[in-house]
C-alpha positions in Angstrom: 0.0 0.0 -0.1 1.4 3.3 -1.0 0.2 6.8 -0.4 -1.0 8.8 -3.4 2.3 11.0 -3.7 4.3 7.8 -3.9 2.3 6.1 -6.6 3.7 7.8 -9.7 7.2 6.4 -8.7 5.9 2.9 -8.1 4.0 3.1 -11.5 7.5 3.7 -13.1 8.9 1.0 -11.2 6.1 -1.2 -12.3 6.7 -0.5 -16.0 10.3 -1.3 -15.5 10.0 -4.7 -13.7 6.7 -6.1 -14.9 8.3 -7.4 -18.0 10.5 -9.4 -16.0 7.4 -11.1 -14.4 7.0 -8.9 -11.3 3.5 -8.0 -10.6 2.3 -4.8 -8.7 -0.9 -4.2 -6.7 -1.9 -1.0 -5.1 -4.1 -1.7 -2.1 -6.7 0.8 -1.0 -8.4 1.3 2.3 -10.8 3.9 0.7 -14.3 2.4 0.4 -15.3 4.8 -2.5 -14.2 2.8 -5.4 -15.0 5.6 -8.0 -12.9 7.9 -6.1 -10.0 5.7 -6.1 -10.5 4.8 -9.7 -10.5 8.5 -10.7 -7.4 9.4 -8.6 -5.6 6.4 -10.2 -6.6 7.7 -13.6 -5.6 11.2 -12.7 -2.1 10.0 -11.6 -1.6 7.8 -14.4 -1.6 4.5 -12.6 -1.9 1.4 -14.7 -1.3 -1.3 -12.0 -4.0 -3.2 -10.4 -5.8 -1.6 -7.6 -7.5 -3.8 -4.9 -9.6 -2.9 -2.3 -9.4 -4.1 1.4 -10.2 -3.4 4.8 -7.6 -2.8 7.5 -8.2 -6.1 9.4 -6.8 -8.1 6.4 -3.5 -6.2 6.6 -2.0 -7.8 9.8 -1.1 -11.0 8.1 0.8 -9.3 5.5 3.1 -7.7 8.1 1.4 -4.3 7.8 1.2 -2.0 10.8 0.9 1.1 9.2 -0.1 3.0 6.0 1.6 3.5 3.5 3.3 0.0 3.6 5.1 -2.2 1.1 4.8 -6.0 0.9 7.1 -8.2 -1.2 5.3 -11.6 -2.0 6.9 -14.2 -4.0 4.8 -15.8 -6.9 4.1 -18.8 -4.6 2.3 -16.3 -2.2 5.1 -16.5 0.4 5.7 -12.9 2.0 9.6 -12.4 2.0 9.4 -8.8 3.2 7.3 -5.9 4.6 8.0 -2.3 5.2 5.8 0.1 6.8 6.3 3.8 6.1 7.0 5.7 2.9 9.8 4.3 0.8 11.8 5.9 -1.9 11.9 4.8 -5.6 15.6 3.9 -4.9 14.8 1.5 -2.1 11.7 -0.2 -4.0 14.1 -0.6 -7.0 16.9 -2.3 -5.0 14.7 -4.3 -2.9 13.0 -5.8 -6.1 16.3 -6.3 -7.8 17.4 -8.3 -4.7 14.3 -10.4 -4.5 14.9 -11.2 -8.4 18.3 -12.7 -7.9 
């Protein structure tokens, strides 16, 4: 989960890594789906957006918003980081996980 100001950077990272098989999903706690879709469109976000409730986040290792969760293709959670993250952090962590 990212905050709106981080999403454009995450979108750039998505475009860089998706061709290598990495998938990105933005989770929203906002209940107004139309509002979220419009914001994603305005920000140029092309990744999937899923809607969730806060109680489903605990098993992901998330204890705050925004958070980033890295999940392997088999569903194994390999890392979770709460708080805002830089594009540099996200790129480096993604590269590490692809090795």
